[in-house]
N, C-alpha and C positions, 0 to 999 in steps of 0.2 A: 504493499499499499504506499509506504513511504517513498519507495523508488518510483512508483507510478506518479506520485504527486510531484516529485522532483523532475521527472521527465516531462510532465505536462507543463510545469512552470518554465522550464528551460526552452521547450518548444514555443511557448508564448513569447518569450524574450527574443528567440530567434526570428519568429514572424515579425515582431515590431522592428527589429533591426533591419530586416529585409525591406519592410515597408517604408521606413523613414530614413534609413542610412545613418551615417555619422557626420555628415557635412555640418549641420547645425551644432552638433555636439562639439566638434572641433572649434567652431567659431566661439562658442560659449567659453571653452577653455582658453582660447587666445585672449579673451577679454578678462580673464581672472584677476581680481583686485586683491593684493595682499592686505590692504587696510581693512576691507570688509571681511576678509578671511579671519583676521584677528578678532574683530567683533563677533563674528559667528562662533568662534571657539570659546570666546569669553562667556557669551550667553549660554552656549552649550554646557559649560562647566557650572554655571549658576543654576541651570535646570537640574542637573544631576545632584547638586548640593541641596536643591529644594526637595527632591525626592528623599534624600537621606534625612532632612530636618522633619519632614512629615512623618516618616517612619519612626523617627526618634521620639516624636510627640506621642505616638500610639504606643510604642514600647514602654515609655515612662508611665503611662497610665495603667499598664498591665503589670508593672513591676519587673519588666524584663529589659531595662535600659542598657544600652551599649554606647561606646564612644561613637561620635558622629562619623568619624573617618571610617570605622569599621562598617557602618551601615551603608555609606556611600559606595565603599568597595564592594560589599556584598550585593548591592543593587546592580552595579555595573556588571558584575560577574553573572548574576541571575539573568539579567536582560540579554546578555550575550548568548548564554546557553539557550534561552528561550527563543531567541531569534533564529537559531539554527534548526529548531525543531518545528515540524508541521502543525504541532498543537498550540503554537503561539506563545506569547511572552509569559503567560501563566505557568507554563511548564518549567520556567526557570526559578520559580518560587522555592522548590525544595533545595535548590543550590543556596539561595539566600538564607534559608533556615539552617542549613548545615554549616555555613560560614559564620553565623553569629551564635550558634548553639553553645551553651555552657551547662554542664551537668548541675552545677549548684543552683542555677537560676530556673532550671526545669525546661524541658522541650515544649510543654504545653503552652506556656506563656510566650515563648519565642514563636512558636507556630501560630498562635492566635494574633501576635503582633504582625506577622507576615500577611495572614489572612485579612485582618482588619484594614491594613494599609492598602491591600489590593482592592478591597470593597470600596474604600473611599476613592481610590483612583477611578474605578469603574463608574461609580455615581457621577463624579465630576466630569469625566470624559463624555458620558452620554448627555449630561446637561449642557456642556459646552458644545457638543456636536449638534444638539437641537437648536441652540442659539446661532451657531455658524450657518447651518443650512437655512434657517429662517432669514438671516441677513442676506444670504445669497438669493433666496427666492424673491425677496423684496426689491432687489436691484437688477438681477440678471436673468431670471427665469421668466420665460413667456411661452404660451402655447404648450407644445409637447414637452418642452423642458421643464415647465412648471409641474406637469404631472409626474415626471421623474423625481423631481425634488420632493414632492409630497410622498412619494413611495419611500424615499429615504427617511423622511420624518416619521412615517408610520413604522418602519423597521426599528428605529431608535426608540420610539415609544413602547413597542413590544419588548424591546431589550430592557428598558427601564422597569416595566411591569414585572418581567421575569426575574429581575434582581430584587425588586421590592418585596415580592411574596415570600421568598425564603428568609429575608431579613426580618420581616414582620413575625415570622414563625419563630425565629431564634429569640427575638426580643421578648416573646411570650414564654420562652423556655421550652419550645417544642424542638426536639432534635430532628433534623432533616436527614441525618445519615443513620437514624435508628434502625430502619428496615435492613439496610445492608449490614450493619453491625450484627444484628440478631442472626442473620443468615450465615455470616462467616463464623461467628462464635459457636454456632451449633453444628457446623459443617466439619469436614475433615481437613480443612485448610489450616492446619495448626500453625504453619510458618507465617501466616498473615495475622494471627491473633494479637501479636505484640503491636503491630501497626494499628489494628483496630482499636485497641485500648489507647494508644497514643492520639489517634484521631478523636476519640470520644473525650479525652481530657482537654484536648485543644478546643473542641466544640464548646465544652463547659466554660473555658476561658473567654471564648467569643461571645457566648451568651451574657456572661457577666460584663463584658465591655459594652455591649449594646444596652444593657439594662442600667448600669451604673455610671457610664461615662458618655452620655449623649453629647455633653459640651465638647468633649474631645473629638467626637465624630463630626460635629458641625464646624469646629475649628480646622479640622483636617480637610473638609470639603472647601471651606473658605481659602485655606492655604493653597489648595489645589488650583483654585482659580488664579491666584497669583503666579503659581508655577506655569499655568497655561499662558499667561501673558508673556512671561519670559520665553516660552516655547514658540509663540508667535514671532517674537523678535528674532529668536535663533533662526527660524526658517526664513524670515525676511532677509536677514543678512547672509545666510547661506545661498539663497537665490541671487541676491544682489552681487555677491562675490563673482558670479558667472555672467553678470550683465543681464539677469532675467528680472524684469519689473512687473510684478503682478499686483493688480489693485487688491485692496484688503478683502473684499468678499470672495474673490477667486482664490486668494491665499488661504482663507479660512476653509473653503471647500476642499482645497488640496490637502489640508491637514485631516479633514474628515475622511477623504478618500484613503489616505495613508493608514488611518486607524482601521478602516474596513479591510484593507489589504492584509493587515496582520492576522485577521480572523480566518482568512482563507487558508485551508490546510496544505500549504506548500512551505518548504523551508524558507524562512526569511521573507515570506510573501513573494517568492520568486515568480515573476511574470504578472502576478495580481497588482503589485505595486506600480509597475510601469504602465500596465493597461489602465489602471484606475486614474492615473495622472493624464494619460492621453484622453480619457473620457471627460475629465474635468475641464481641460482646456478646449476640447471640442465643443462641450456644452456651453462654456462661458463666452468663448470668442471665435469658435469655429477654427481653432488652430491646433489640431491634434499633433502636428509636428513639433510645436513648442512644448506640448504636453510630454512628448517623448524625451526631450531634453531635460525637463523638470524631473521626469522619473529617473533618468540616469543620475542626475545630481543628487537626488534624495537617496538613491541607492548607494552612492559613494558615502553620503552622511551616515547611513545605517551601518555600512561596512566599517567605517572609522571607529564608531562607538563599540561595535562588536569586537574589533581587534583589541581596543582598550580593555574591554571587559574580560576578554580571554587572557590577556596579559595579567590582569589582576588575579584571575582565577589561578593562573600558573604560578604566580608569586605566592599566593596564600595556600592553595591546595585545599582539597576536601578530604580530610583524614578518614580512612575506613573506620576507625574507632567511633567517630561521631555518628556514622550511619548505624553502627551496631547499638549505640546507646539510644538513638531515636527509636529503633525497632523494638527495644526491650521494654516491656510494660513495667518491669521493676525499676528501670532507670528513669522513666519519664515521671516527673514529679509536678505537682500543682503548687 
């Protein structure tokens, strides 16, 4: 399945390269501005620092606080691993947990910190996505393109509802993983029972976070909006570095398209990222050729931060002992 997804993504990229060629890409690289490149890297660092600060806020509320630099490093490593897997960025969260796990603090609290941080990010991303698409719809969408935009809005509203339901259940103390827990604990999958107990205790901590720290949840979402502002500036200076000038509504829609591409089950959104940017520029300005250049530039951006994350992971390492501790019910404490 993974190889099929990779082959499909690679085929989509090859098709786009054949369709648009690299002449415009070469022109964009010839116009590269070192000054704007420095600004892009600066805002990129601020965005990753913001991710770490938000996680630190959540971890502190759960009593699983870590040094900020460790959280930033773990986030970089987790995102890098997640970007290489067809299951998306969430698949890098176990790496984040392994890198910050300490036996004395308990894996349940650390796991709940990672989960709560991811939930906050998903809520804010969907809300921002709705706002971005609405801005684009009010300024650029007409006729059939307006219908396309409303389809996007409908999809994001469904995503928000799908996220809100399990969160409401957890806040009421209802375990959403209980049916799976009971099945595994009563089955012959003994080797999974340690993980089940760890997940159960993590779920307990997440329930407590939602019940007793709603202020932290709200602060995390508000902080995410600030991070999103930095993210917009990061993308603006990234594209300006290569002489690409997008108006704000189109830039916002390009951000939404990048987020959707990460959900497509291909490694690093291969093919989906490039195709989505082609679609955005075709929809906004009738310039799919410019969209291909935007897709290539954003691919370079994703590759850069993936390389940084893998370098961090290589420097820190994920010790096998940590995985054994996390898998053992006797070692996971609350």
